[in-house]
N, C-alpha and C positions, 0 to 999 in steps of 0.2 A: 504493500500500500504506500510505503514511503516513496518508492520510485515513481509510482503513478501520480502522487500528489506533486512530486518534484517536476515531472514533465508537464502536468496540467498547469502548475503554477507558472512555469516558464512560458508556456503557450499563452496563458491569460495575460502575462506581462507584455509579450510582443504584440498580441492582438489589441490589447488595451491601448498601447502606445500608438499603434497605427490608427485606430479609430479616433483617439483623442487628437492626434495631429491633423487628421483630415477634417474633423469638425471645427477645430479651433482655427485652422488656416482659412477655411471658407468664411467663418464669421469675421475674422480679421480683415480679409479681402473685401467683404461686403460693406464694412463700415469705413473703408477708406484707408486702411493701414498699408503702407507701401510694401512692394515685394521684398525690398532690402530688409525691412524690419521683420517681415514674416520669416524670411530665410534665416536670419541671425538669432531670432528669438523663438518664435512659435515652433519652427521645424527642429532647430538644434536643441531647444529646451524640451520639446515634446518627446524627442527620441531619448532624452535623459530621464523621462518620467518613471521608467522602471527603477532606476537607481534611487530616485526620490522616494518612491513608495517603499522600497526595500529598506533604505537607510532610516526612514522615519519609523517603520515598524520595529527595526532592530534597536534604535535609540530608545523608543518608548519602553521596550522590553528589557532595557539595560544590557543589551548585547553589543557593547561598544566596539569590539573587534570586528564584528560584521559590518556595523554602520560605517566605520572609518575605512576598513579594508575594501569595502565595496566601492567607495569613492576613489581612493588612491589606486586600487587595482584596475578600475575602469579607465582611469586616465592613462595609466601605463599601457593598458590593452589597446585603447583608442589610437595612441600615437604609434606604438611599435607594431601592433598586429594589423589594425585596419588600414593605416597609411601604407604599411608594407605590402599587404595584399593588393590594395588598390593600385599602387605604383607598379607592381609586377604585371597587372593587367594592361595598364597604359601609363606612360609617364605623365605625371600630374603637373599642370601649370598652376602657379600660385599667384593670386591677385596681390597688387601692391597694398591694398587696404589690410589684408591679412598680415603682410610682412611688417607694415608700419604701426598697426594698432593692435590687432587681435592676438597675434603670437606674442608680442612683448607683454600684453596684459595676461595671457595664459602663464607666462613665466613669472610675472609679478605676483599673481595670486597663489601660484605654487610655492614661491618663497614665503609669502605671507602665511600660508598653512604651516610651514615649518616653524616660523617664529611664534605662531599662536600655540603650537603643540610642544614647545620646549618645556613648558611647565607641566607636561604630561596630562593636560586636560584642555579640551575645546569647550570653554564655558558658554553659558547662555549669552554673556556679554560679547564673547568672540563670535557667536552665531549671529547676533544682531548686527555686529560690524560687517560680517560677510554679506548678509542680506542687504544692508545699506549700500555696500559696494555694488551689488548686483543692480539695485534700483538706480544708482548713478550711471552704471554702464548702459542700461536700457534707456534712461533719460537722454544720455548723450546720443545714442543711435536715433532716437526719435527726433531730437534737435537737428541731427545731421541730415536727415531725410525729410525734413518738414515740408519742403517744397513739393516733393514727390507725393507725400501723403495728402496734401491739399488737392493736388490734381486728381488723385485717385478718388478722393471723397466727392469731388464735383461730378466726376464721371459716374460713380456708383449711385449718387443721388438722382441723377437723370434716369438711370436704369430703374430705380425704385419707383419713380413717378410713372414710368411707362407701364410697369407690370407689378403693382404693389401686392395684389393677392398672392401671386406666384412667389414673390420675394419673401413674404411673411411665412409661406409654407417652407421655403428653404431654410429660413432662420430657425424654424421649429425643428426641422430634421437635423440641422447641424447642432442645435442645443442638445437634442437627444443623443447624438454621437458623442458629444463631450461628456455628458453625464454617464453614458454607458461605458465610455473608455475609462473614466475615473473609477467606476465600480469594478471593472475587470482588473484594474491595477491594484486596487485594495485587496480583492480576493486573491489574486495571483501572488502578490507580495507575501501574504500570510502563509500560503501553502509553500511557496518557494523557500522562504527563510526557515520555517519550521522543519521542512524536509532536509535542508542543508545542514542545520544544526544536528539533526538525527544522524546524518551521514558522518559528520565530524565526530560525534560521540561514539558511534559504532566502530569507526576506523581508527579511533585514537588520534585523530588529527585536530589541531587547534582550530578554533573558529576563525582566527586571524588568517590562516592559510586558506581556509575555505572561502573566506570573504575576498581575498586577493586573487583567487583563481576561478573557481567554479561560479561563484555568485557574480564576480566582476565581469567574466566573459558572458554569462547568461544575460545579465541586465544590459549588456552592450550590444545584444543582437540587433536591435533596431538601427543602431549606428552602422553595424556591419552591413546589413542589407541596403541601407540608404546609400552608403559610400560606394559599395561595389556596383550597384545598379547605376549610380551616377557616373562612375568611371567607365563602365561598359558603354553608356550612352554618350560619352564624350563631354559630360557636364562636370569638368574637372574642378572648377571652383566650388561646386556643391560638395564634391567628394572630400575636399580638404576643409572647407568652411564648416561642414557638419561636425567634423572631429574637433576642431578648435573651439567652436561655439559650445559643443557639448561639454568639453573639458572645463571651460570657464563656468558654465552653469553647475557642473558637478561640485565645484569647490564653493562658489559663492552662494548657490541656491541650495543644493542637496546637503552639503556639509553644514551650511549656515542654519537651515531649518532644522536639521537633525540635532544640532547643538542646542537650539532653543527648545526643542521638544523633549530632549533627554531629561530625566529627573535631576541628574547632577551634571548636565552637559554630556560630553563624551570623553571618557578616560582613555588615555593614550599610553601604550607600552613603550619602554625605552628602546627596544629593538626596532619598533616601528619608526621612531624618530631618527634613529641612527642609520637606518638602511632604506626602508620602503619609501618614505617621503623624499629622501634624497634622490632615490632613483626616479621618482616622478618628476622632480625638478630637472634631473639630468636629461630625461626623455624630452621635456619641454624645451630645454636649452639646445638640445641636439637639432631641433627643427630650424633654428636660426641660420647656421652656416649652410645647411642643405637648401633652405628656401632662398637664400641670397644668391646661390650659384645658378644664375640665369633664371631665377624664379621657377625652378622646375625640380620635382622629385623624380629622379631617373630610376630605371628598373634596378640597377645595382644598389642604389640607396634604399629602395624598398626592400630588397633582399637583405640588406644590412639590418634594417629595422626589424624585419621578421626574424632573423637569426638571433637578435638580441632578446626578443620575447621568448624564443625557445630556450635560450640559456637561462633567462630569469625564471621561467617555469620549472626547469630542471633543478635549479638551485633551491627553489621552495620545496620541491618534492624531496630532495636529499636532506634538507634541513628538517622537514616534518618527520622523516623516518630515521633521523640521526644516523644516516648511512656512513660507513667507513670511508667512502670515497670523497666525502665533503671537504676535508683539508686539501686534497689534491686538486679538487675542482676550484676551490678558492684561490689556490696558487696560480692555476691556469688563467683565471679571470684577472687576477691582480697583476701578473707579470707578463701576460701575452695579449689577452683580448683588449684590455683597457689601453695599454701603450700603442697597440696597433691601430686602434680606433682613433686615438688622439693624433697620431702621425697622419692617418688617412685624411682626417678632417682638415688638418693644417695644410696638407699638400693641395687639397681641393680648393681651399680658400685662397692660398697663395697663387695657384694657377688662374683663378678667377680674377684676382687683383692684377696680375701681369697682363691678362687678356684685356681688361678694361683700360689699363694704361696705354697699351698699344693702340687700342681703338681710339682713345682720346688724342694720341699723337697724330693719327691720320687725319 
């Protein structure tokens, strides 16, 4: 029965996110919100709704490791796995707005998470701070696209005047989709979290590892589907923007609200601060040099991201089982993988710098 509820819970989360995004997008469009705002907020945040449902449920139930592990694990999964897979399908072009605003913001809020977690607790005050940051971010996006929003509002107002009964019917259907999607998320999160905890208890694996792997990957399925389909269709900005927007919302929205909802905030383990959050920051920072190199994520860079996620998952498995190969594995990572990566990134950035200088001289 545990396996059945686990699968049904994951299915409800994915279906609920899809229904919620579809209904909310239609409502936002009909009242004049610009496509830019819809893409960076409704779609990106909507695909993160499973993380929100799961983390709130875990925080309220005082399952701090799952609440925090879900957020950090999802962000690592989004960058390393989803961008890696998407770039292997087709090289991804990155818009200048993502490079100049959203990626630096993703790095900034990742560092902020580390600073807030140093005292080993994400308090309710910390949660309020994160949510206020999210409100400021959304406010900035609305201000940035105010002109487009007004144009869309005028256009949609004309459409409503032409066919008001039909428009009211659509609003009602979309409202039903939003409510139904939220209901599916609530039910799915309960089944999914309870089943995952049962697995952890039965296998003797910590809730933190379960949160960083199975739950993080499971709640990120909407982002996986969205980015892969976008990459296949050639909508490369959506493939990248969905990941970056979801990561921003995971920290400021999901972690912030979970911190507020938790009885004592969210308690943080020392190992989590000293490793997992730092890895989340490293994954975010790794985007910058790759994005700057001709604003493209090439296939080999996608393979590098994907390889890192495999290494990270293997490390968690070895750590959870206290395997004898763990010291050897740590030495390989410390003395081979990390130096090789740093050298590769420096070479790529240097080549791009030389290339730009030569182009400027011409």
